[in-house]
C-alpha positions in Angstrom: 111.0 128.1 116.9 107.9 129.5 115.3 105.1 128.1 113.3 106.7 129.3 109.8 109.7 127.8 110.7 108.2 124.4 111.5 106.3 124.1 108.1 109.2 125.2 106.2 111.1 122.2 107.9 108.5 120.0 107.4 108.4 121.0 103.6 112.2 120.5 103.1 111.8 116.8 105.0 108.9 116.1 102.2 111.0 117.5 99.1 113.9 115.5 100.8 111.8 112.2 101.1 110.3 112.7 97.8 113.8 112.8 96.2 114.7 109.3 98.0 111.7 107.8 97.1 112.2 108.7 93.3 115.8 107.1 93.5 114.5 104.3 95.3 111.6 104.1 92.3 113.9 104.0 89.5 112.9 107.5 88.6 115.8 108.9 86.4 114.5 112.5 86.2 114.2 114.7 89.6 112.8 117.5 87.6 109.3 116.5 87.8 109.7 116.1 91.5 110.9 119.0 92.4 108.2 120.6 89.7 105.4 119.0 92.1 107.3 120.2 95.1 107.1 123.4 94.2 103.6 123.3 93.2 104.2 124.1 89.5 101.0 124.8 87.5 99.9 121.9 85.5 100.4 121.8 81.7 97.1 121.9 79.7 96.0 118.9 78.2 96.6 118.0 74.7 93.4 117.6 72.8 92.6 115.5 70.1 90.2 116.1 67.0 86.9 114.6 66.5 88.2 113.1 63.4 91.2 111.3 65.1 88.8 110.2 67.5 86.4 108.6 64.9 89.4 106.9 63.6 90.4 105.4 66.9 87.0 104.3 67.4 86.5 102.7 64.1 89.7 100.9 64.5 88.8 100.0 67.8 85.3 98.6 66.4 86.7 96.3 63.8 89.5 95.1 66.1 86.2 93.9 68.1 84.3 92.7 65.3 87.5 90.8 64.3 87.6 89.1 67.5 83.9 88.3 67.7 83.9 86.9 64.4 86.5 84.2 65.3 84.9 83.7 68.3 81.8 82.5 66.3 84.0 80.5 63.9 85.5 78.4 66.7 
């Protein structure tokens, strides 16, 4: 058994163990696991527009302002 065979055997064992872990952890889909095992390229992150970030920030500021107001009143 040469080095390449040993590495291939170890890789196969890793895939088998990852599948078993996914089953035990309750992962319904093994497709993500298979993609990770085959070193599939990662998907690009989705961007968010500046306007969307501003809306989220404004909403969070309003929520915190409401919390601060109720704490001062108490």
